[in-house]
C-alpha positions in Angstrom: 0.0 0.0 0.0 0.9 3.6 -0.5 -0.1 6.4 1.9 0.2 9.5 -0.4 -0.9 13.0 -1.1 -4.3 13.6 -2.8 -4.9 13.9 -6.5 -7.8 15.3 -8.4 -8.9 11.9 -9.6 -9.3 10.8 -5.9 -12.3 13.2 -5.5 -14.9 11.1 -7.3 -14.2 7.8 -5.4 -13.9 9.7 -2.2 -17.3 11.3 -2.7 -18.8 7.9 -3.5 -17.6 6.3 -0.2 -18.8 9.4 1.7 -22.2 8.9 0.2 -22.3 5.2 1.1 -24.6 4.7 4.2 -22.6 1.6 5.2 -19.4 3.6 5.4 -21.1 6.6 7.1 -23.1 4.5 9.6 -21.4 5.9 12.6 -21.3 9.5 11.4 -24.2 12.0 11.7 -25.0 11.9 7.9 -23.5 11.0 4.5 -21.8 13.8 2.6 -22.8 15.4 -0.6 -20.3 15.7 -3.4 -19.8 19.3 -2.6 -19.2 18.5 1.1 -16.8 15.7 0.2 -14.8 17.9 -2.1 -14.6 20.7 0.4 -13.4 18.3 3.1 -10.4 17.4 0.9 -9.6 20.9 -0.4 -10.3 22.9 2.7 -9.2 20.6 5.5 -7.3 17.5 4.5 -4.9 19.0 2.0 -4.1 22.1 4.0 -3.3 20.1 7.1 -1.0 17.8 5.2 0.8 20.9 3.9 1.0 22.7 7.2 2.0 19.8 9.5 3.8 17.3 7.2 1.3 14.6 8.2 -2.4 14.2 7.9 -5.1 12.0 6.3 -3.2 10.4 3.5 -5.0 8.9 0.5 -4.5 5.2 0.4 -3.5 3.5 -2.8 -3.2 -0.3 -3.3 -1.1 -0.9 -6.4 -2.6 -3.6 -8.6 -5.9 -3.4 -6.8 -7.2 0.2 -6.8 -5.7 3.7 -7.2 -7.7 5.0 -4.3 -9.5 3.0 -1.5 -10.0 5.8 1.1 -7.8 7.6 3.7 -5.8 6.7 6.7 -3.7 9.1 8.8 -3.1 11.5 11.5 -5.0 14.8 12.2 -5.5 17.4 15.0 -9.1 17.5 16.1 -10.7 20.9 15.9 -12.7 20.7 19.1 -12.0 20.9 22.9 -12.2 17.9 25.2 -10.5 16.6 28.2 -7.8 15.0 26.0 -7.1 17.8 23.6 -4.9 19.2 22.2 -3.9 15.9 20.7 -3.2 14.0 17.4 -5.8 11.5 16.3 -5.4 8.5 14.0 -8.3 7.8 11.8 -9.4 5.8 8.7 -12.2 5.7 6.2 -12.2 3.1 3.5 -14.7 2.3 0.7 -16.9 -0.7 1.6 -15.5 -3.1 -1.1 -12.1 -2.9 0.7 -13.2 -3.7 4.2 -12.0 -6.9 5.8 -8.7 -7.1 3.9 -6.5 -5.8 6.7 -5.8 -2.5 4.8 -7.0 -0.2 7.6 -4.8 -2.0 10.2 -1.7 -2.1 8.1 -2.0 1.4 6.9 -2.7 2.7 10.4 0.4 0.9 11.7 2.4 2.8 9.1 0.8 6.1 10.1 1.6 5.3 13.8 5.2 4.6 12.8 5.4 7.9 11.0 3.9 9.8 13.9 6.3 8.4 16.4 9.5 8.0 14.4 9.3 10.9 12.0 6.9 13.5 13.4 8.2 12.9 17.0 4.8 12.6 18.6 4.6 11.4 22.2 1.0 10.1 22.0 -1.7 9.2 19.5 -5.3 8.9 20.3 -8.4 7.6 18.5 -12.1 7.6 19.2 -15.4 6.5 17.9 -18.9 5.5 19.0 -19.2 2.3 21.1 -21.2 0.6 18.3 -18.3 0.9 15.8 -16.8 -2.4 16.7 -14.7 -2.6 13.5 -12.8 0.6 14.2 -12.4 -0.4 17.9 -10.9 -3.7 16.7 -8.4 -1.8 14.6 -7.5 0.4 17.6 -6.9 -2.7 19.7 -4.7 -4.3 17.1 -2.6 -1.2 17.1 -2.0 -1.7 20.8 -4.2 1.2 21.9 -5.8 1.1 25.3 -9.2 2.5 26.4 -9.4 5.6 28.5 -13.1 6.0 29.2 -15.8 7.9 27.4 -16.6 11.5 26.5 -19.5 13.4 24.9 -18.5 14.7 21.5 -18.8 18.4 21.7 -19.9 18.8 18.1 -23.0 16.8 18.6 -26.0 18.0 20.6 -27.0 16.5 24.0 -29.1 13.4 23.5 -27.8 12.7 19.9 -27.5 9.0 19.5 -23.9 9.4 18.3 -22.7 11.8 21.0 -21.2 9.2 23.3 -17.7 8.2 22.2 -15.0 5.9 23.5 -11.4 7.2 23.7 -8.3 5.1 23.1 -4.7 6.1 23.6 -1.2 4.9 22.5 2.0 6.3 24.0 5.3 6.5 22.2 7.0 3.1 22.7 10.7 2.8 23.8 11.7 1.1 20.6 10.2 3.2 17.9 12.4 1.7 15.1 10.7 -1.7 15.6 7.4 -0.2 14.5 9.0 1.3 11.4 10.7 -2.0 10.4 7.5 -3.9 10.8 5.7 -1.7 8.3 8.4 -1.4 5.6 7.4 -4.5 3.7 3.7 -3.7 3.3 3.2 0.1 3.4 5.1 3.1 2.2 4.3 6.6 3.4 5.0 9.3 0.9 5.6 12.8 2.2 5.2 15.7 -0.3 5.2 19.4 -0.3 2.4 20.8 -2.3 2.7 23.6 -4.8 0.4 26.6 -4.5 -2.5 26.5 -6.8 -4.7 29.6 -7.4 -7.7 27.4 -7.6 -6.8 25.6 -4.3 -7.9 22.2 -5.7 -6.6 18.8 -5.0 -4.3 18.8 -8.0 -2.0 21.2 -6.1 -0.9 18.3 -3.9 1.4 16.0 -5.9 3.3 13.2 -4.2 7.0 12.7 -4.3 8.1 9.0 -4.0 10.6 8.5 -1.3 12.2 5.4 0.4 11.1 4.1 3.7 13.0 4.9 6.9 13.5 7.6 9.4 15.3 10.6 7.9 13.6 13.7 9.3 10.2 15.3 8.9 10.8 17.5 5.8 11.0 15.8 2.4 11.3 12.3 3.8 8.9 9.5 5.0 8.6 7.3 7.9 -8.3 9.2 9.6 -12.4 9.8 10.4 -13.3 13.3 10.9 
């Protein structure tokens, strides 16, 4: 798998998965095409450019050029555990159950600890989302209680969330080496586009390893 920057031709399949009620079961509502495109252009791509990590597009060579996103992001709300960096994922339904989310998330965790220098990564979802909770547990994350998501009104059926945490391990390089054979994280610096569209973010292929956070390599919203 490749975790890479976003391309213009990712927008249509991303909109399709955001409109799929199976994918969006644990979110307040599916997204329209306009909302999906805005999510990429106004939030995902800018955070990748600003921080050097974010919600990467996931490509599986020989299978599909785009299957969804996996990556790291900074939540934009206040809670007992913020500020923090969250790991999240959202894959198209045909690619569920193949281990893609877990393996890509392991690579994102490796990048976060080994390259971005993070001390902790969190994740959260509603209690009914057993698939995502299983991924968190396979990553070695541990539960840390519940919280009421501040962006949902009191009484909303999705307001109650469970929180999971993962601290930086003593042997970070062991995580990196475990991921090298299956996943490659591509870091890229986007060029400014007057239109601000996804084509501004073009990936640069780089080898795996720990070489620094600029120009080298090592979500759910």
